[in-house]
C-alpha positions in Angstrom: -12.2 -34.7 19.5 -11.8 -31.1 21.4 -13.3 -28.1 19.7 -10.0 -26.9 19.0 -9.3 -29.7 16.4 -12.8 -29.3 14.9 -12.1 -25.8 14.5 -8.7 -26.5 12.6 -10.4 -28.9 10.3 -13.2 -26.8 9.6 -10.6 -23.7 8.7 -8.2 -26.2 6.8 -11.4 -27.2 4.7 -12.6 -23.6 4.2 -9.3 -22.4 3.3 -8.9 -25.0 0.6 -12.4 -24.1 -0.6 -11.2 -20.4 -1.0 -8.0 -21.1 -2.8 -9.9 -23.4 -5.1 -12.3 -20.7 -6.2 -11.6 -18.4 -9.2 -12.5 -15.2 -7.2 -9.4 -15.8 -5.2 -7.1 -15.7 -8.2 -9.1 -13.0 -9.6 -8.7 -10.5 -6.5 -5.2 -11.4 -6.2 -4.7 -10.7 -10.1 -6.3 -7.1 -9.9 -4.8 -6.4 -6.6 -1.2 -7.0 -8.2 -2.1 -5.2 -11.4 -3.1 -2.1 -9.2 0.1 -2.2 -7.6 2.2 -2.6 -10.5 0.4 0.1 -12.7 0.7 2.7 -9.6 4.5 2.0 -9.4 4.7 2.8 -13.4 2.4 5.6 -13.0 4.0 7.1 -10.1 7.6 7.1 -11.6 6.7 7.8 -15.0 4.3 10.9 -14.1 5.8 12.0 -11.1 2.6 12.1 -9.3 3.6 13.9 -6.3 4.5 17.2 -8.2 1.5 17.0 -10.3 -0.7 16.5 -7.5 0.7 19.8 -5.9 2.8 18.1 -2.9 5.2 20.8 -1.8 9.0 20.1 -3.1 10.4 20.1 0.3 8.1 17.3 1.3 9.2 15.5 -1.9 13.0 15.8 -1.1 12.3 14.8 2.6 9.6 12.2 2.6 10.2 10.7 -1.3 10.2 7.0 0.0 7.3 7.6 2.3 5.3 9.4 -0.3 6.0 6.3 -2.6 4.7 4.0 -0.2 1.7 5.7 0.5 0.6 5.6 -3.2 1.7 2.2 -3.7 0.4 0.5 -0.4 -2.8 2.1 -0.5 -3.8 0.4 -4.0 -2.9 -2.8 -2.5 -5.6 -2.5 0.0 -8.0 -3.3 -2.8 -7.6 -6.8 -1.7 -9.6 -5.8 1.3 -12.8 -5.1 -0.9 -11.9 -8.6 -2.3 -12.5 -10.0 1.3 -16.1 -8.9 0.7 -16.6 -11.5 -2.0 -14.9 -14.1 0.3 -17.1 -13.7 3.1 -20.5 -12.6 1.6 -21.8 -16.1 1.1 -19.7 -17.9 3.9 -22.8 -18.2 6.0 -25.8 -17.5 4.0 -24.7 -20.1 1.4 -25.3 -23.0 4.1 -29.1 -21.6 4.3 -29.5 -20.6 0.7 -28.2 -24.0 -0.8 -29.5 -26.1 2.1 -26.5 -27.5 2.8 -27.1 -26.6 6.4 -29.3 -29.8 6.7 -26.0 -31.8 6.1 -23.7 -29.8 7.9 -25.2 -28.5 10.8 -26.3 -32.2 12.5 -22.6 -33.0 12.6 -21.2 -32.9 16.2 -19.4 -29.5 15.5 -20.7 -26.3 17.1 -22.1 -23.5 14.9 -19.8 -21.1 16.8 -16.8 -23.3 15.7 -18.0 -23.4 12.0 -18.6 -19.6 11.9 -15.0 -19.0 13.2 -13.5 -21.7 10.9 -15.1 -19.8 8.0 -13.9 -16.3 9.3 -10.5 -17.6 9.8 -10.3 -18.9 6.3 -11.4 -16.0 5.0 -8.9 -13.8 6.8 -5.9 -16.0 5.8 -7.1 -15.8 2.2 -7.3 -12.1 2.3 -4.0 -11.7 4.3 -2.0 -13.6 1.6 -3.0 -11.4 -1.0 -2.3 -8.4 1.2 1.0 -9.8 2.1 2.1 -10.3 -1.6 1.0 -6.6 -2.7 2.9 -5.5 0.4 5.8 -7.4 -0.6 5.7 -6.0 -3.9 5.5 -2.6 -2.7 8.5 -3.2 -0.5 10.6 -4.6 -3.1 9.7 -1.5 -5.6 10.9 0.8 -2.6 14.4 -0.7 -2.3 14.8 -0.7 -6.0 13.9 3.1 -6.3 14.9 4.3 -2.9 17.2 1.8 -1.5 15.2 1.6 1.7 11.9 0.5 3.2 9.9 2.8 5.6 9.1 1.5 8.9 6.0 2.8 8.6 4.8 -0.1 6.0 4.8 -2.4 8.8 2.3 -0.4 10.6 0.3 0.3 7.4 0.2 -3.3 6.9 -1.1 -4.0 10.5 -4.0 -1.3 9.8 -5.0 -2.9 6.4 -5.3 -6.5 8.1 -7.5 -5.1 10.8 -9.3 -3.3 8.4 -9.8 -6.9 6.7 -11.1 -8.2 10.0 -13.8 -5.5 10.0 -14.8 -6.0 6.7 -15.0 -9.7 6.8 -16.9 -9.4 10.1 -19.3 -7.0 8.6 -20.0 -9.3 5.6 -20.4 -12.4 8.0 -23.0 -10.3 9.8 -25.4 -9.7 6.9 -24.7 -13.1 5.6 -26.1 -14.4 8.7 -29.2 -12.3 8.3 -29.6 -12.1 4.5 -31.2 -15.0 2.6 -28.4 -15.1 -0.1 -24.9 -14.6 -0.4 -25.3 -12.0 -3.1 -27.2 -9.9 -1.2 -24.9 -10.1 1.9 -22.1 -8.9 -0.5 -24.1 -6.0 -2.0 -25.2 -4.8 1.6 -21.5 -4.8 2.6 -20.1 -2.8 -0.1 -22.9 -0.3 0.0 -22.5 0.2 3.7 -18.8 0.7 3.6 -18.4 2.7 0.4 -21.6 4.8 0.3 -23.3 4.9 3.8 -20.1 5.1 6.2 -18.9 7.6 3.4 -21.8 9.7 3.8 -21.9 9.6 7.4 -18.4 10.7 7.7 -18.4 13.4 5.3 -21.4 14.9 7.2 -19.8 14.7 10.5 -16.5 16.2 8.8 -18.5 18.9 7.2 -20.3 19.7 10.6 -16.7 20.3 12.0 -16.9 17.2 14.3 -14.3 14.6 14.3 -15.6 11.3 12.7 -12.6 9.3 14.4 -15.2 6.6 15.4 -16.3 5.6 11.5 -14.6 2.6 10.2 -13.8 4.0 7.2 -12.0 6.9 8.6 -10.2 4.3 10.7 -9.3 2.5 7.7 -7.6 5.4 6.0 -5.1 5.2 8.6 -3.2 2.9 6.7 -1.7 5.8 4.8 -0.9 7.7 8.0 1.8 5.5 9.6 4.9 7.2 7.6 4.9 10.3 9.8 3.6 12.7 7.2 1.0 15.3 8.0 -1.7 14.9 5.1 -2.8 18.4 5.5 0.6 19.5 5.0 1.5 17.3 2.2 -1.6 17.4 0.2 -3.1 20.8 1.3 -3.2 21.7 -2.4 -5.0 18.7 -3.5 -7.6 18.8 -0.7 -8.3 22.5 -1.5 -8.3 23.3 2.3 -12.2 22.8 2.5 -13.6 21.6 6.0 -14.6 18.3 4.7 -11.4 17.1 3.3 -9.5 18.9 6.2 -11.7 17.0 9.0 -11.4 13.7 7.2 -7.9 13.9 7.0 -7.6 14.7 10.6 -9.6 11.8 11.5 -7.3 9.2 10.2 -4.0 10.8 11.7 -3.9 8.3 14.5 -3.2 4.7 13.7 -3.2 3.1 17.3 -6.6 4.7 17.9 -7.8 3.6 14.3 -6.4 0.0 14.9 -8.4 -0.4 18.1 -11.4 1.3 16.7 -11.5 -1.3 13.8 -10.7 -4.1 16.3 -13.7 -3.1 18.2 -16.2 -3.1 15.3 -14.6 -6.3 14.0 -15.1 -8.4 17.4 -18.8 -6.8 17.9 -20.0 -7.8 14.1 -18.3 -11.1 14.6 -20.3 -11.8 17.7 -23.6 -10.6 16.2 -22.7 -13.0 13.1 -22.3 -15.9 15.8 -25.3 -15.1 17.7 -27.5 -14.8 14.6 -26.1 -18.0 13.0 -26.9 -20.0 16.2 -30.4 -18.8 16.4 -31.2 -19.1 12.6 -33.4 -22.0 11.5 -33.3 -24.0 8.3 -36.7 -23.1 6.4 
């Protein structure tokens, strides 16, 4: 049997395992609830006007503004990827199942890649449903779907690849899945945010930071954030610099791709060298 056939078997098995977990349906429910609530609040409270968006921008880009708010909430599924991937590698060492799994004639590289693909497919399924609901709401309220929603989904999927790769890297080094999950969340939500904010405050464009690249999922609709949300940002150097950093979706896509590939490579390398103890 070729390694490709083994990869398909590993991916299929890991994907079934993900679909049987309660955490998958928990993340799905939270993501869908966030999207539905955002739709209701947006329409009921007239959020753009309350947030100081100029009336001219609302009149010209009503559908795009709606898509920005709604699809950004669907990105909660990306954080759910952390819970899918945090224990993917570490669990084999933590629960000692590696004694059974690793002696099989399947390379560790194949096992890691198969687990990675399963986590990505599970995350992509949730993202796809969230974006589908967003597109349906756009058709109902605006009778159109901005073309930028496809670019937004592409950035969201690539951000998911990066988050999963980072979780795999921690999972291949740390002893437990919980530690890998917490380390991934803290790194993405706190450490990266502090570094990005500091760089922006120093008037340095943090375009290479993965959290700022991920923000580009809301920059595919052709709206200048500093013009549309200038009142909400207050015109400060930090918010202005961070908005500037996430206004190039193509560059952001490749930044996230680079991080994802490198971290996945680190995960494979560490898993191959790690011993069962």
